[in-house]
C-alpha positions in Angstrom: 42.4 -44.4 114.6 45.2 -41.8 114.3 48.9 -42.5 114.9 48.7 -40.9 118.3 45.8 -43.1 119.4 47.6 -46.3 118.4 49.6 -48.0 121.2 53.4 -47.9 120.7 54.8 -51.1 119.2 56.1 -53.5 121.8 59.6 -53.5 120.3 59.7 -49.7 120.4 58.6 -49.7 124.1 61.3 -52.3 124.9 63.9 -50.2 123.2 62.8 -46.9 124.9 62.6 -48.6 128.3 66.1 -50.0 127.9 67.4 -46.5 126.9 65.9 -45.0 130.0 67.4 -47.8 132.2 70.8 -47.1 130.7 70.4 -43.4 131.1 69.6 -43.9 134.8 72.5 -46.3 135.2 75.0 -43.9 133.7 73.7 -41.1 136.0 74.1 -43.4 139.0 77.7 -44.2 137.9 78.5 -40.6 137.3 77.2 -39.7 140.8 79.4 -42.4 142.3 82.5 -41.2 140.4 82.4 -43.5 137.5 81.4 -41.2 134.7 84.1 -42.6 132.4 82.7 -46.1 132.0 82.5 -47.5 128.5 79.9 -49.6 126.7 81.8 -52.9 127.0 83.1 -52.3 130.6 80.1 -54.1 132.3 80.7 -57.3 130.4 84.4 -57.3 131.3 83.5 -56.5 134.9 81.2 -59.5 135.1 83.6 -61.8 133.4 86.6 -60.8 135.6 84.4 -61.0 138.7 84.3 -64.8 138.1 88.0 -65.1 138.0 91.1 -63.3 136.7 91.8 -64.1 133.1 94.5 -63.7 130.4 93.6 -61.5 127.5 93.2 -64.7 125.4 90.9 -66.3 128.0 88.8 -63.1 128.1 88.6 -62.9 124.3 87.4 -66.5 124.2 84.9 -65.9 127.0 83.5 -62.8 125.2 83.8 -64.4 121.7 85.8 -61.5 120.3 89.3 -61.4 118.9 92.4 -61.4 121.1 93.3 -58.0 119.6 89.9 -56.6 120.4 90.1 -57.9 124.0 93.6 -56.4 124.3 92.4 -53.0 123.2 89.5 -53.0 125.7 91.8 -54.1 128.5 94.4 -51.5 127.6 91.7 -48.8 127.7 90.2 -50.1 131.0 93.7 -50.3 132.5 94.4 -46.6 131.6 91.2 -45.7 133.3 92.1 -47.7 136.4 89.4 -50.4 136.3 91.7 -53.4 135.7 95.2 -54.4 136.5 97.6 -57.0 135.1 99.7 -59.3 137.2 101.7 -62.5 137.0 99.9 -65.8 136.6 101.1 -68.1 139.4 100.4 -71.1 137.2 102.2 -69.8 134.1 105.2 -67.5 134.4 104.8 -66.4 130.8 101.2 -65.3 131.2 99.7 -62.1 132.7 96.4 -62.2 134.4 93.9 -59.4 134.2 91.9 -58.7 137.4 89.5 -56.0 138.5 91.3 -53.3 140.4 89.9 -51.9 143.5 88.2 -49.1 141.4 86.8 -51.8 139.1 85.4 -53.7 142.0 83.7 -50.6 143.3 82.3 -49.8 139.9 80.8 -53.3 139.6 79.4 -53.1 143.1 77.8 -49.8 142.2 76.2 -51.3 139.1 74.9 -54.2 141.1 73.4 -51.9 143.7 71.8 -49.9 141.0 70.2 -53.0 139.4 68.8 -54.1 142.8 67.6 -50.6 143.6 65.9 -50.2 140.2 64.0 -53.5 140.6 62.9 -52.5 144.2 61.7 -49.2 142.9 59.7 -50.9 140.2 58.2 -53.3 142.8 57.2 -50.4 145.0 55.5 -48.6 142.1 53.9 -51.6 140.4 54.0 -54.5 143.0 56.4 -57.4 143.4 54.1 -59.6 141.4 54.1 -57.3 138.5 57.9 -57.2 138.5 58.1 -61.0 138.7 55.7 -61.2 135.7 57.8 -58.7 133.8 61.0 -60.6 134.6 59.4 -63.9 133.5 58.2 -62.3 130.3 61.6 -60.8 129.5 63.3 -64.1 130.2 60.9 -65.8 127.8 61.6 -63.2 125.2 65.3 -63.4 125.7 65.3 -67.2 125.2 68.1 -69.5 126.3 71.6 -68.4 127.0 72.7 -70.2 123.9 70.4 -68.2 121.6 71.8 -64.8 122.9 74.1 -62.8 120.8 77.7 -63.7 121.9 78.4 -60.0 122.7 75.6 -60.0 125.3 76.0 -63.6 126.6 78.4 -62.5 129.3 75.8 -60.3 130.9 74.0 -63.5 132.0 76.8 -64.3 134.4 
């Protein structure tokens, strides 16, 4: 059997499929006016969608340094995706929340995810997509076994 006749390794297929998913997601964001989204923005969007947080809270939630979280937030604030405001429970603290632009970007991402899954179901059946989802969940394992940098995506 030649190399061409051998099926691709499963890990390679997973990686290539993920790259294609991300390419389509970025294209959908660009078409909606969000071409400037960064790699970590989605995790921050999902975290702040739960509730506004201080930089320290966000750093703990994402399991990164306070300095790292501060740099991400500074960048996202410059691009208009988050805003800082007073914390009604602590006058010394500043809460970070999604701006209107950030809320629209998160809504766009969620629409894309739903649309992508519906498109797969139309092409391969709802049962096939449910099986794929179950298999990926089994591969991913429990939330506790997930790399901390990816854990917030489970929110």
